[in-house]
BAFI-3210 file (N, C-alpha, C; in Angstrom, 3 decimals, decimal comma, padded with zeros to 6 digits):
// residues 104
n [1|2|3|4|5|6|7|8|9|10|11|12|13|14|15|16|17|18|19|20|21|22|23|24|25|26|27|28|29|30|31|32|33|34|35|36|37|38|39|40|41|42|43|44|45|46|47|48|49|50|51|52|53|54|55|56|57|58|59|60|61|62|63|64|65|66|67|68|69|70|71|72|73|74|75|76|77|78|79|80|81|82|83|84|85|86|87|88|89|90|91|92|93|94|95|96|97|98|99|100|101|102|103|104]
n.u [002,527|003,246|001,472|002,283|004,893|004,302|002,798|004,724|006,582|005,415|004,916|004,443|002,231|-001,313|-002,713|-003,985|-004,708|-005,029|-004,894|-002,296|-002,075|-001,386|-002,143|-001,066|-002,322|-004,129|-003,622|-000,746|002,591|004,714|007,325|006,924|005,419|007,258|009,301|007,969|007,544|010,214|010,976|009,242|010,087|012,685|012,140|010,856|013,020|014,675|013,251|013,499|011,631|010,077|008,763|006,455|007,297|006,537|003,794|002,960|001,503|000,648|-002,165|-003,455|-005,690|-008,087|-008,567|-006,668|-004,358|-000,901|000,490|002,965|005,983|007,033|009,297|010,275|012,643|014,458|013,168|010,962|007,586|004,678|002,167|-001,323|-004,620|-006,837|-007,716|-008,282|-009,368|-009,701|-012,051|-013,342|-013,584|-011,414|-011,282|-010,022|-011,995|-014,184|-016,391|-018,140|-019,587|-018,126|-016,405|-017,576|-017,122|-014,864|-015,707|-016,580]
n.v [009,754|008,831|006,661|004,991|004,362|002,862|000,718|-000,540|-001,311|-002,935|-006,300|-008,691|-008,669|-007,877|-004,653|-001,365|001,795|005,286|008,451|009,746|007,643|004,450|001,021|-002,058|-005,225|-008,274|-011,843|-012,364|-013,576|-012,704|-012,204|-011,652|-009,294|-007,601|-007,572|-006,182|-003,710|-002,906|-002,757|-000,770|001,410|001,653|002,373|004,823|006,329|006,273|007,955|010,259|010,715|010,776|008,615|009,165|007,798|007,917|008,223|005,849|002,683|-000,473|-002,481|-005,208|-007,552|-010,060|-012,965|-014,975|-013,894|-013,659|-011,349|-009,886|-007,899|-004,992|-003,071|000,150|001,912|001,120|001,607|000,588|-000,079|001,281|-000,401|-000,478|-000,319|000,919|002,928|005,888|006,193|007,729|008,864|006,748|004,609|002,120|-000,617|-003,127|-004,640|-004,040|-002,474|000,211|001,968|002,578|004,538|006,877|009,569|010,296|011,099|013,676]
n.w [-016,487|-013,925|-013,543|-015,648|-014,787|-012,491|-013,548|-015,136|-013,222|-011,244|-010,949|-009,674|-007,971|-007,580|-008,252|-007,492|-008,896|-008,468|-009,433|-007,728|-006,021|-004,913|-004,565|-003,421|-003,715|-003,003|-003,055|-002,653|-002,093|000,706|-000,130|-002,849|-002,733|-001,446|-003,386|-005,435|-004,154|-003,862|-006,574|-007,455|-005,904|-006,910|-009,580|-009,138|-008,112|-010,339|-012,031|-010,661|-008,630|-005,437|-003,160|-000,494|002,195|004,844|004,712|003,732|004,380|005,934|005,678|006,910|005,887|006,721|008,662|008,941|008,057|007,824|008,548|007,630|007,642|005,839|003,764|002,544|000,789|002,723|005,094|007,629|006,956|008,437|010,356|010,106|011,504|010,631|007,961|006,077|002,850|-000,140|000,811|001,975|004,750|005,702|007,648|009,897|011,195|009,705|010,476|010,075|011,759|014,018|013,232|012,453|013,212|011,781|009,324|009,420]
ca.u [003,860|003,232|000,777|003,143|005,975|003,746|002,419|005,938|007,390|004,715|004,674|004,160|000,986|-002,364|-002,604|-004,983|-004,129|-005,922|-004,058|-000,966|-002,316|-001,198|-002,388|-000,715|-003,343|-004,298|-003,036|000,637|003,478|005,445|008,500|006,450|005,044|008,488|009,966|007,268|007,865|011,592|010,986|008,548|010,995|013,779|011,615|010,667|014,332|015,136|012,539|013,714|010,431|010,328|007,531|006,372|007,262|005,811|002,359|002,697|001,219|000,173|-003,433|-003,607|-007,075|-008,250|-008,281|-005,492|-003,277|000,285|000,967|004,388|006,425|007,597|010,152|010,506|013,850|015,103|012,368|009,810|006,274|003,849|000,967|-002,492|-005,862|-007,916|-007,220|-009,239|-008,860|-010,656|-013,298|-013,897|-012,809|-011,111|-010,838|-009,880|-013,246|-015,176|-017,563|-018,021|-020,228|-017,123|-015,540|-018,435|-016,509|-013,826|-016,318|-016,986]
ca.v [009,251|008,083|005,392|004,183|003,865|001,818|-000,447|-001,218|-001,786|-003,942|-007,480|-009,876|-008,537|-007,043|-003,301|-000,382|003,134|006,431|009,645|009,442|006,707|003,085|-000,041|-003,428|-006,030|-009,631|-012,944|-012,579|-013,909|-011,565|-011,909|-011,025|-007,914|-006,851|-007,365|-005,105|-002,456|-002,560|-002,360|000,508|002,407|001,817|003,132|006,207|006,972|006,432|009,112|011,329|010,888|010,259|008,257|009,614|006,550|008,171|008,082|004,482|001,801|-001,825|-002,872|-006,650|-008,002|-011,509|-013,510|-015,839|-013,174|-013,799|-010,013|-009,677|-006,504|-004,599|-001,883|000,977|002,720|000,679|002,025|-000,274|000,544|001,139|-001,225|000,274|-001,095|001,717|003,967|006,586|006,160|008,293|009,120|005,506|004,083|000,698|-001,076|-004,577|-005,288|-003,639|-001,915|001,658|002,776|002,990|005,553|007,942|010,858|010,607|011,632|015,066]
ca.w [-016,260|-012,673|-013,770|-016,497|-013,941|-011,623|-014,353|-015,583|-012,092|-010,439|-011,777|-008,858|-007,218|-008,150|-007,717|-007,879|-009,045|-008,603|-009,459|-007,194|-004,933|-005,395|-003,597|-003,781|-003,064|-003,490|-002,291|-003,071|-000,976|001,270|-000,970|-004,083|-002,416|-001,179|-004,679|-006,135|-003,457|-004,232|-007,986|-007,541|-005,341|-007,869|-010,719|-008,692|-008,042|-011,719|-012,576|-009,691|-007,810|-004,102|-002,454|000,890|002,966|006,099|004,466|003,286|005,510|005,665|006,292|006,696|006,009|006,796|009,994|008,940|007,411|008,677|008,944|007,376|007,624|004,551|003,802|001,358|000,989|003,953|006,246|007,895|006,789|009,632|010,230|010,522|011,617|010,057|007,061|005,235|001,485|-001,090|001,516|002,523|005,868|005,620|008,963|009,985|011,591|008,702|011,148|009,879|012,790|014,993|012,648|011,912|013,484|010,807|008,104|009,645]
c.u [003,885|002,606|001,628|004,294|005,471|003,426|003,649|006,751|006,739|004,376|004,206|002,779|-000,052|-002,224|-003,751|-004,326|-005,235|-005,077|-002,672|-001,042|-002,242|-001,441|-001,892|-001,697|-003,401|-003,606|-001,651|001,470|004,200|006,636|008,082|006,094|006,298|009,252|009,309|007,510|009,266|011,671|010,328|009,434|012,147|013,340|011,392|011,994|014,911|014,512|012,619|012,433|010,720|009,009|007,591|006,187|006,493|004,303|001,982|002,428|000,726|-001,158|-003,628|-005,057|-007,122|-007,804|-007,001|-004,326|-002,054|000,927|002,485|004,725|007,112|008,393|010,102|011,682|014,532|014,341|011,181|008,520|005,444|002,633|-000,204|-003,707|-007,025|-007,311|-008,365|-008,635|-009,948|-012,037|-013,956|-012,978|-012,650|-010,556|-010,798|-011,184|-014,405|-016,479|-017,503|-018,628|-019,237|-016,331|-016,318|-017,769|-015,448|-014,385|-016,640|-016,001]
c.v [008,370|006,701|004,461|003,581|002,700|000,553|-001,235|-001,807|-002,946|-005,141|-008,694|-009,842|-007,771|-005,653|-002,449|000,989|004,167|007,678|009,293|008,459|005,282|002,100|-001,352|-004,302|-007,422|-010,635|-013,280|-012,948|-012,655|-011,201|-011,258|-009,559|-007,072|-006,592|-006,223|-003,751|-001,980|-002,065|-001,003|001,642|002,700|002,645|004,596|006,954|007,221|007,674|010,327|011,722|010,280|009,904|008,757|008,379|006,729|008,025|006,685|003,612|000,447|-002,004|-004,339|-007,043|-009,520|-012,051|-014,334|-015,198|-013,209|-012,476|-009,865|-008,195|-006,244|-003,323|-001,157|001,871|002,386|001,023|001,078|000,502|000,293|000,278|-000,439|-000,637|-000,353|002,831|004,588|006,664|006,622|008,469|007,906|005,014|002,579|000,276|-002,593|-005,268|-004,947|-003,136|-000,396|002,499|003,258|004,197|006,717|009,302|011,249|011,222|013,109|016,009]
c.w [-015,010|-012,873|-014,620|-015,691|-013,095|-012,405|-014,785|-014,436|-011,355|-011,311|-010,972|-008,200|-008,020|-007,543|-008,211|-007,913|-009,131|-008,402|-008,920|-006,030|-005,486|-004,270|-004,174|-003,029|-003,659|-002,603|-002,809|-001,851|-000,503|000,387|-002,288|-003,844|-002,185|-002,470|-005,451|-005,466|-003,817|-005,666|-008,177|-007,028|-006,305|-009,076|-010,351|-008,667|-009,433|-012,358|-011,647|-008,962|-006,451|-003,421|-001,018|001,773|004,268|005,923|003,974|004,507|005,010|006,384|005,936|006,927|006,035|008,139|010,033|008,198|008,320|009,096|008,846|007,482|006,287|004,718|002,467|001,680|002,315|005,218|006,396|007,698|008,045|009,336|010,792|010,602|010,988|009,206|006,282|003,841|000,530|-000,454|002,132|003,638|005,694|006,968|008,979|010,335|010,652|009,321|011,068|010,994|013,846|014,512|012,051|012,078|012,478|009,529|008,223|009,013]
res [m|y|i|d|i|c|i|n|a|i|s|q|t|d|f|g|l|f|v|d|n|t|k|l|l|g|e|a|s|a|s|q|i|q|r|d|l|d|a|l|t|e|k|f|e|e|w|q|l|s|p|n|v|a|r|c|c|i|v|d|l|g|r|q|n|p|k|y|s|y|k|m|k|g|i|d|l|t|e|s|t|c|e|k|d|l|g|v|i|l|s|l|d|l|k|p|e|k|y|i|g|l|f|v]
***
């Protein structure tokens, strides 16, 4: 059900899904990404699901990324420089040796 909701709500950006984890990714404009976040939030509310906005974050990759801000449910999403995702550390500088301690 969760995957079906996401597939039907997200239309402007590329995305990745794994169980209850969703990533919006690709070279979409800020307005396209925000539209998809709004549509996804609306679909969740329609199905009486509630995304954990506190666990949602933005990781901007690329040197010339303009670093836009985004909202879900009217709340600004936090920006992060390093996130652990499915056991893999994703950092802006892509240097895993700095984050070895997180694997313990």
